[in-house]
C-alpha positions in Angstrom: -4.5 -9.3 1.3 -4.2 -5.5 1.3 -0.9 -5.8 -0.7 -2.6 -7.8 -3.4 -5.4 -5.2 -3.4 -3.0 -2.3 -3.9 -1.3 -4.2 -6.7 -4.6 -4.9 -8.3 -5.7 -1.3 -8.0 -2.5 0.0 -9.6 -2.9 -2.5 -12.5 -6.6 -1.8 -12.9 -6.2 1.9 -12.8 -3.6 1.8 -15.6 -5.5 -0.7 -17.7 -8.9 1.0 -17.3 -7.4 4.3 -18.4 -5.7 2.7 -21.4 -8.9 1.9 -23.1 -9.8 5.6 -23.2 -6.6 7.4 -23.8 -5.2 7.9 -27.3 -1.7 8.7 -25.9 -1.2 6.0 -23.3 2.1 6.6 -21.5 1.7 5.7 -17.9 3.7 6.9 -15.0 3.8 6.0 -11.3 5.0 8.2 -8.5 5.9 6.4 -5.3 5.7 8.3 -2.0 8.3 8.4 0.8 9.8 5.1 1.6 10.4 4.1 -2.0 9.1 1.4 -4.2 10.6 -1.4 -2.0 9.1 -0.2 1.3 7.3 -3.6 1.7 3.7 -2.7 2.4 2.5 0.3 0.4 4.6 1.5 -2.5 5.9 -2.0 -3.2 2.4 -3.3 -3.8 1.9 -0.6 -6.5 5.3 -1.4 -8.0 4.3 -5.1 -8.2 1.0 -4.2 -9.8 2.8 -2.0 -12.3 5.3 -4.7 -13.1 2.5 -7.2 -13.6 0.8 -4.7 -15.9 4.0 -4.3 -17.9 4.5 -8.0 -18.1 0.9 -8.7 -19.2 0.7 -5.9 -21.7 4.3 -5.2 -22.8 3.7 -1.5 -22.1 6.4 0.2 -20.1 5.8 2.9 -17.5 7.8 5.7 -16.1 8.4 5.9 -12.3 9.8 8.2 -9.7 10.6 7.7 -6.0 9.9 10.7 -3.8 12.7 11.3 -1.3 11.5 14.7 0.1 8.1 16.4 0.1 9.2 19.2 -2.3 9.5 16.6 -5.1 5.8 15.7 -5.1 4.6 18.6 -7.2 7.7 18.7 -9.3 7.6 15.1 -10.2 3.9 15.3 -11.2 4.4 18.4 -13.3 7.5 16.9 -15.0 5.6 13.7 -16.0 2.6 15.8 -17.2 4.8 18.1 -19.3 6.4 15.0 -20.9 2.9 13.8 -21.8 2.6 10.8 -19.4 -1.0 9.7 -19.2 -2.2 8.4 -16.8 -0.1 9.5 -13.9 -0.8 7.5 -10.7 0.5 8.7 -7.3 0.8 6.7 -4.1 -0.4 8.2 -0.9 -2.6 10.9 0.7 0.4 13.2 1.2 0.4 13.8 -2.6 -3.1 15.2 -2.7 -2.2 18.9 -2.6 0.3 18.5 -5.4 -2.2 16.4 -7.4 -4.9 18.9 -7.0 -2.7 21.7 -8.3 -1.1 19.8 -11.2 -4.3 18.1 -12.4 -6.0 21.5 -12.7 -3.1 22.7 -14.9 -3.3 19.7 -17.2 -7.1 19.0 -17.7 -6.5 16.8 -20.7 -4.4 14.3 -18.8 -5.7 11.5 -16.5 -4.5 11.2 -13.0 -5.0 8.7 -10.1 -4.3 8.9 -6.4 -4.3 6.1 -3.9 -5.6 6.7 -0.3 -7.0 10.2 -0.8 -9.8 12.0 -2.6 -8.9 14.8 -5.0 -12.0 16.4 -6.4 -10.9 17.1 -10.0 -12.7 15.8 -13.1 -9.5 14.2 -14.5 -8.5 12.5 -11.2 -9.6 9.0 -10.2 -9.4 8.7 -6.4 -9.0 5.3 -4.8 -9.8 4.9 -1.2 -10.3 1.9 1.1 -12.3 1.0 4.2 -9.2 0.4 6.2 -11.1 0.1 9.5 -12.9 -3.0 8.2 -9.8 -5.1 7.9 -8.4 -3.8 11.1 -11.7 -4.7 12.8 -11.2 -8.3 11.8 -7.6 -8.4 13.0 -8.7 -6.9 16.3 -11.5 -9.5 16.6 -8.9 -12.2 16.1 -6.6 -10.6 18.6 -9.3 -10.3 21.2 -10.3 -13.9 20.7 -6.8 -15.2 20.9 -5.5 -13.2 23.8 -5.1 -15.2 27.0 -4.5 -12.2 29.2 -7.1 -9.8 27.9 -4.4 -7.4 26.9 -3.4 -6.7 23.3 -1.4 -4.0 21.5 -1.6 -1.8 18.5 1.3 0.0 16.9 0.7 2.7 14.3 3.5 4.1 12.3 2.3 7.7 12.5 -0.4 9.8 14.2 -2.4 10.6 11.1 -6.1 10.1 10.2 -5.4 7.0 8.2 -3.6 5.2 11.0 -6.3 6.4 13.5 -8.9 4.6 11.2 -6.8 1.4 11.5 -6.6 1.8 15.3 -10.3 2.5 15.7 -11.3 -0.6 13.7 -8.8 -2.7 15.6 -10.0 -1.6 19.0 -13.6 -2.1 18.0 -12.8 -5.7 16.9 -11.0 -6.4 20.1 -13.9 -5.1 22.2 -16.4 -7.1 20.1 -14.5 -10.3 21.1 -13.8 -9.2 24.7 -15.5 -6.1 26.0 -13.2 -6.1 29.0 -10.0 -6.3 27.0 -7.3 -3.7 27.3 -5.7 -2.3 24.1 -2.2 -0.8 24.6 
C-alpha cells in the first residue's frame, strides 16, 4: 500500500507541477540505497516511470551513493534548468533548503520531510497510522502475547513506525510484550 502511495506521490508531484511550469524538465534524486532498494526509492522510480509512460516526458535521475552528493546533485540539476526537482528522503532536507533558496524560480519537492521554502512542496505521511494497523493485527494474531518490531535505523521516522505499532499491539492485547 505504501509503495503505491509513494509511486502516486512521485507521479502526482511531477504532473501537478507540469501544469504551472513553462520549462518542464523534471529530475528525481534518489537517496542512499538506490532506485532499486525495494521499498522507498523504488516506489518513486516506479511512479516516475509511469509518469514517463503516460506522458512521454522523460526525466533526469541521480542515485546518491554518499551524503556529500546530495547538495551537489541538487545544484547540478538546478543549474541545468531541471524543473521540478524531486528528492527522496528526509536526509536531503538540509541540501534542499540551501539549494532551493539559491534557485527561487525553480520548483522542488521533498518526500518525508518539511522544507520551509516558498518553492518547495513537502510531502509527509502519517506513518504511525499504518503501523498501528499492523500492530493491531499482530496483537490479535499472536498466540503467545509476544510480538516483535524491527526498525532499520534509530531515527525519528522509524520511531514513529514503532510507536504506532506498539500502540496497535497494546490496543489488541494490553498485556502483550513487544520486542
